[in-house]
Structure formats: C-alpha cells, structure tokens
C-alpha positions in Angstrom: 21.6 3.9 8.6 20.4 5.5 5.3 18.0 2.6 4.9 16.0 3.7 8.1 15.9 7.3 6.9 13.8 6.2 3.8 10.4 4.7 3.8 8.7 2.7 0.9 5.1 3.9 0.3 2.3 2.9 -2.1 0.5 5.9 -3.5 -3.2 6.2 -3.2 -3.6 9.1 -5.7 -1.8 10.6 -8.7 1.2 12.7 -7.8 4.0 14.4 -9.7 7.3 14.1 -8.0 10.5 15.7 -9.4 8.6 16.2 -12.7 7.8 12.4 -12.8 4.1 11.6 -13.0 3.2 8.8 -10.6 -0.1 6.8 -10.4 -2.0 5.2 -7.6 -0.4 1.8 -6.8 3.1 3.0 -7.6 5.7 2.2 -4.9 8.3 4.9 -4.1 11.0 5.3 -1.6 10.9 8.7 0.2 12.7 10.3 3.0 10.9 9.9 6.4 9.8 13.4 6.6 8.3 13.3 3.1 6.5 10.1 4.0 5.0 11.8 7.0 3.8 14.7 4.8 2.2 12.3 2.2 0.5 10.3 4.9 -0.9 13.4 6.5 -2.2 14.6 3.0 -3.8 11.2 2.4 -1.6 10.2 -0.5 -0.5 6.9 1.0 -2.5 3.8 0.3 -3.8 1.8 3.3 -2.8 4.4 5.9 -5.6 6.5 7.5 -3.9 9.7 8.5 -6.2 10.1 11.6 -5.2 6.7 13.0 -2.0 7.3 15.0 -1.2 3.6 15.2 -1.4 3.1 11.4 0.7 6.2 10.9 3.4 5.0 13.4 3.4 1.5 11.8 3.8 3.0 8.3 6.8 5.1 9.5 8.4 2.4 11.5 11.8 1.1 10.2 11.6 -2.3 8.6 14.7 -4.2 9.7 13.5 -7.3 7.8 13.2 -5.4 4.6 15.1 -7.4 2.1 14.8 -7.6 -1.6 14.4 -11.3 -2.4 15.6 -12.6 -5.7 12.8 -13.6 -8.0 12.0 -17.2 -8.0 12.4 -19.0 -11.4 9.2 -19.7 -13.2 7.8 -23.2 -13.3 8.9 -23.5 -17.0 12.5 -22.7 -16.3 12.5 -25.1 -13.3 11.1 -27.8 -15.4 13.6 -27.1 -18.2 16.5 -27.5 -15.9 15.1 -30.8 -14.5 14.6 -32.4 -17.9 17.9 -31.2 -19.3 
C-alpha cells in the first residue's frame, strides 16, 4: 500500500528538497500530497496544473509500475554467444 501513497514525478524546474539541489528532468518519488502541491505550483514536467484530467492522470496509482532489469548490451550478448 505504501507504493500507492508515493508518486514518481519528473521535475520541470530547479528545486531544492531536503537540502538536495534537483534539476529539471530529475525523477523523484514523493508522497501523493507533495506531488499534488508540486503539480499545482507547475514544477512537474508534462502536467498542466489547469488541466484536471492531466492532474488526475499524474496522481493515479500505477499498478503496472515495475522496475525492469536492464537489458544486456549488444556487446555482452555477442560475447556470450561467441564464448
């Protein structure tokens, strides 16, 4: 349940959070209430705070959110095939 209480956002502007400087494009996980505040202030990339549907979509839980293992590079795959 803790997963649905946190939202992953991409910053649109510089922000300092807990004394950590963050840059546009940085992805951070924040509690839902903080995500709502950042969206309202225009700090979330790709979400227009005046578009209720965009805000709802940005705050929706992502049940399919999974961290996929990185795929091996082509060089590693070839190395295994030739070995």
